[in-house]
C-alpha positions, 0 to 999 in steps of 0.5 A: 375205774378200779380202786383198792381198799387195802393197797398195802396187802400188795406189799406181801407179794414178794413174801414167799421169797423173803420166807425162803431167803431168810429161813434156814434150810431143813438140817440133815441130821434126822434118823435114816429110814431104811426103804425096801426096793430102793433100787427100783425107786432109783431106777424110776427116778432116773427114767422119769428125770427128763420130764420132772423138770418142766413139771416142777416149773409148771407147778411153781408157776401155778403156785405163784399164780395162786399166791398172786391171786390171793393177795389181790383178793385181800387188797379188796379191789372195788369198781367205782362207777361214774358218778350220779347225781341225786336230785337236789330237791325234795323232802324227808318224808316218813311213813308210819303204818299201822300193822296192828290186828284190826288191819285185817279187817275186810272193808275196802272195796275194790270194785265189786270185791272187798280187800283187807285194809292192810292190802290196800294200804300196801297197793296204794302206798307202793305207788306213792312211794314210787313217785318220790323222786328226790324225796328222802323216805323212810318207813315205821311200822307200829302195833303195840310197839313202833320200830323203824322198818327203813331209815331215811333214804333215796332208795325208795325201791327198798322202802317200797319192798319193806312195805309190801312184806309188812305182815300183821301182828309182827308189832303186836295187836294193839295200837301205839300211835303216840309211840310211832309219832315220837319215833318219827320225831326222833328220826326226823329232827336232825333233818332241815326244818323245812323239809320234814314231813310225817304221813301217819296211817291207822285204823284205831285209837292209841291203846299201847303208847308210852306217850300220848299222841297229843304229847308227841304231836307238841314235840313234833310242833316245837321241832317244825315237823309237819304230820299228816294223819289218815284214817283207814277203814269204810263207814259201813259194811254189810254182814251177810245173814244166816247162811248167806241169805238176806234173813239177819243181814245188818249194816255195821260201822267197822270204823267205830273205834277210829279216833278221828278226834285224835288225828285231827288234833295231831294234824292241827297241832303240826300245821298238817291236814286230816284225811279219811280213806274209805276205800283204796280210791280216796287213799289214792286221791289223798296221796295225790294231794301229798304230791303237791307238797312244795319241795325245798332245796337241799344240797346236791349229792353225788353217788358213785356205784361201788362193786366188790371185785375181790371175788374174781382173783379169789375164784381164779385162786380156787380153780388153780388150786383145784387144778394143781391138786388134781394134777398132783393126784394124777401124777401120784397115781401114776407113780404107784402104778409103775411101783406095782409094775416093778415090785411085780417083776421076778 
C-alpha cells in the first residue's frame, strides 16, 4: 500500500487559484512603450487568433499537471510492503576483528598455497556470518584504536560486506585488545542478559589500549557478557634460503607475539572458551563450534519494507516542464520567423 509521510502537503494543491484570486491584477499605469511595426504585429495576432486559444489551454493544463506532480512529490509517497516476521530466537553477537599490521603476515596455509591472516579471517568469517539466521550481528574493527564498523543488526549481508571491505592499517598498526573488548561491552550491555556474546579474533598482544584486557573482561563478566577468543596464526613457517634454495632455509614461529595467556584469561573470566586457529580449516571448525551455541527466546519482530516513490511524480514534473519549455521555444521561433518575413516585405 501507499503511505504519505507528509500528507498535509496535499493542501497546497489549490494554492495557484488562491493566489490568483487574492492578489490584485497588475496595474496599467506603467509608461507606454512605442513599438515599431505595430501594425504588422497586430496582423500576425489576428491571423493566429484561432489557434492560440487551444494552445493556451494546453499550456495551462500542462502547468497544472506540473504543479500537481510537485505537490505529490513533496508529500513523500512511500510504498509499504507486506510484513515480514523476523526470527524470534537468536543471540546478540559482536565480532571484534584485529586489522593491525601483523594481520598481513602470510602464514595461513590453503592447500599448497599460503594466504594472509586477514584474508583467511574474511573468507571463513563471511561464511560464518551468512549462517547467523536469527542473530543480531555487529562488527568492531581494531588496531591502535577500536571502532564500530557495523552496529547490532539483523542485516547480516551488510555486516558481511563490511568485513570483506576491511583493510589492514585503517585503525592503526598496533593492537588494542582491551579497547575492543570495552567497546563491545558498551554496545552489548543494553541487550538481554542471556544472549550477549563477543567473538574476538587477534594475532598479537595488547600494545595500545587505555584499559587492560583483563579489566575489560571483568566488566564483561559483571554484565553477563560471554567472550570467545580466537588466536590467529601458524606455529611454524619455513623461510626460503638464499635465492629460494634450501641453503639458509629456516623455521620460525610467526605467532611468537600471540598472547595466548591473556586470551585464555579473558575467555575464562567470562565463561567463554579460547580457540587456536593455525589455518583456515581450524578457523572454520571453531566457527562450527560457535554455531552450536544454544539460542534464546527473544521478542518477535516484524519488518515491513519501505520504498520511497517521490521520484516518480518528480520525474514526471521534470519531463512535463521540459516539454512545455520546448514547445514555448518552438512557438517563439516560429513567431520570430514570421516577423522577419513581414519586415522584409516592401
